[in-house]
C-alpha positions in Angstrom: -0.2 1.4 41.1 1.8 2.5 38.0 -0.1 2.3 34.8 0.7 -0.7 32.7 2.7 -0.1 29.5 1.5 -1.0 26.1 3.7 -2.8 23.5 2.8 -2.3 19.8 4.3 -4.5 17.2 4.8 -3.1 13.7 6.4 -4.7 10.6 5.6 -6.3 7.3 3.4 -9.2 6.5 5.0 -12.5 7.6 7.3 -10.9 10.2 5.4 -12.8 12.9 3.6 -10.0 14.7 0.6 -12.0 15.7 2.5 -15.1 16.8 5.2 -13.2 18.6 2.6 -10.8 20.1 0.7 -13.8 21.7 3.9 -15.1 23.3 4.8 -11.6 24.5 1.4 -11.1 26.0 1.5 -14.5 27.8 5.0 -13.8 29.2 4.0 -10.4 30.5 0.5 -11.3 31.5 -1.0 -8.6 29.2 -4.0 -8.7 27.0 -3.3 -9.4 23.3 -5.0 -7.8 20.4 -4.5 -8.1 16.6 -5.9 -5.1 14.7 -6.8 -7.2 11.7 -8.7 -9.8 13.8 -10.4 -6.9 15.6 -11.6 -5.4 12.3 -12.8 -8.8 11.2 -14.6 -9.4 14.5 -16.3 -6.0 14.4 -17.4 -6.1 10.7 -18.2 -9.8 10.6 -16.2 -10.0 7.4 -12.7 -11.0 6.5 -10.0 -8.5 5.4 -10.1 -9.7 1.7 -13.8 -9.0 1.5 -13.4 -5.5 3.1 -10.7 -4.8 0.5 -12.9 -6.0 -2.3 -15.9 -4.0 -1.2 -14.3 -0.8 0.2 -10.8 -0.8 -1.4 -7.6 -0.3 0.5 -8.7 3.3 1.5 -11.9 2.0 3.2 -10.0 -0.7 5.0 -7.3 1.8 6.2 -10.0 4.1 7.7 -11.4 1.1 9.6 -7.9 0.2 10.7 -7.1 3.7 11.9 -10.3 3.7 14.0 -9.6 0.3 15.6 -6.0 1.1 16.4 -7.1 4.4 17.9 -9.5 2.6 20.2 -7.1 -0.2 21.1 -4.2 2.0 21.8 -6.3 3.8 24.4 -6.3 0.7 26.5 -3.6 0.1 29.2 -1.4 -3.0 29.5 -1.9 -4.5 26.0 0.2 -6.1 23.3 -1.0 -5.1 19.9 -0.1 -6.7 16.6 -0.8 -4.1 13.9 -1.5 -4.7 10.2 1.6 -4.4 8.0 0.2 -1.3 6.3 -1.1 0.5 9.3 2.0 2.7 9.6 1.2 4.4 6.2 -1.2 6.6 8.3 0.6 9.4 10.0 -2.3 9.4 12.6 -1.6 5.8 13.4 2.2 6.3 13.7 1.6 9.3 16.1 -0.9 7.3 18.2 1.5 4.3 18.4 4.4 6.5 19.4 2.4 8.5 22.0 0.7 5.5 23.6 3.2 2.8 24.0 6.5 1.1 23.2 6.8 0.4 19.5 8.8 -2.7 18.3 9.6 -3.1 14.7 9.8 -6.8 13.8 12.2 -6.9 10.9 12.4 -9.8 8.4 13.8 -10.5 4.9 11.8 -10.6 1.7 12.7 -14.3 1.4 11.2 -15.1 4.8 8.1 -13.1 4.0 7.6 -15.0 0.8 8.0 -18.4 2.5 5.7 -17.4 5.4 2.9 -15.9 3.3 2.9 -18.0 0.1 0.1 -20.3 1.1 -1.9 -17.6 2.9 -4.9 -16.6 0.8 -6.1 -14.1 3.4 -3.6 -11.4 2.3 -5.3 -9.3 -0.4 -2.3 -7.4 -1.5 -0.5 -10.6 -2.4 -3.2 -12.2 -4.5 -1.5 -11.5 -7.8 1.1 -13.0 -10.2 4.2 -11.7 -8.5 3.7 -11.5 -4.7 7.5 -11.3 -4.2 7.7 -8.0 -6.2 4.7 -6.7 -4.2 6.6 -7.5 -1.0 9.7 -5.7 -2.3 7.6 -2.6 -3.3 5.9 -2.6 0.1 9.2 -2.9 1.9 10.6 0.0 0.0 7.8 2.3 0.9 7.0 1.0 4.5 10.4 0.1 6.0 11.3 3.8 6.6 8.0 4.3 8.3 8.5 1.2 10.6 12.0 2.6 11.4 10.6 6.1 12.1 8.0 4.9 14.6 10.0 2.2 16.3 11.5 2.4 19.7 13.2 -0.9 19.2 14.0 -3.1 16.2 14.2 -6.9 16.5 15.2 -9.3 13.7 12.8 -12.3 13.5 14.2 -14.4 10.7 16.2 -17.2 12.5 14.5 -17.3 15.9 11.4 -18.9 17.3 8.5 -16.7 18.3 9.2 -17.4 21.9 12.9 -16.4 21.6 11.9 -13.1 19.8 9.3 -12.4 22.6 12.0 -12.9 25.2 14.5 -10.7 23.3 11.8 -7.9 23.2 11.3 -8.3 27.0 15.0 -8.0 27.5 15.5 -5.0 25.2 12.6 -3.1 26.8 13.8 -4.0 30.3 10.5 -5.5 31.6 
């Protein structure tokens, strides 16, 4: 039997990676993973607490290890953390081990989707919109570099985006 392919979702906070990833995994009968949830499960602590204790650098190291382990599996859908692509190691692993889909969204959509979410440490400040703009400026080129496909998520349901991904990939 041919090996099952992996689908890795990248993109900014609030693009819908986890929600769309679950729909995609259901549709394709694949196992779903979310790298942030895996880190929380393994450490027994939430992302904010890890950031407070270890800083972003400590968190990124954990993220790199978890993504390395998860991308070694076959037949999974993985929703990555928004900042995971900052690591060249992570980008290389994603590219080498599966199909990478960049879920693109606007800053306005990100703001509306994340404004009540207290579990996003980088947004716990006076101007989350500016933080999102700064992150987009530095990370969007990395998402584009690693992506095999780019899908716009703004005006579609998670199920519609999942179906669009399936059609683009040809599965």
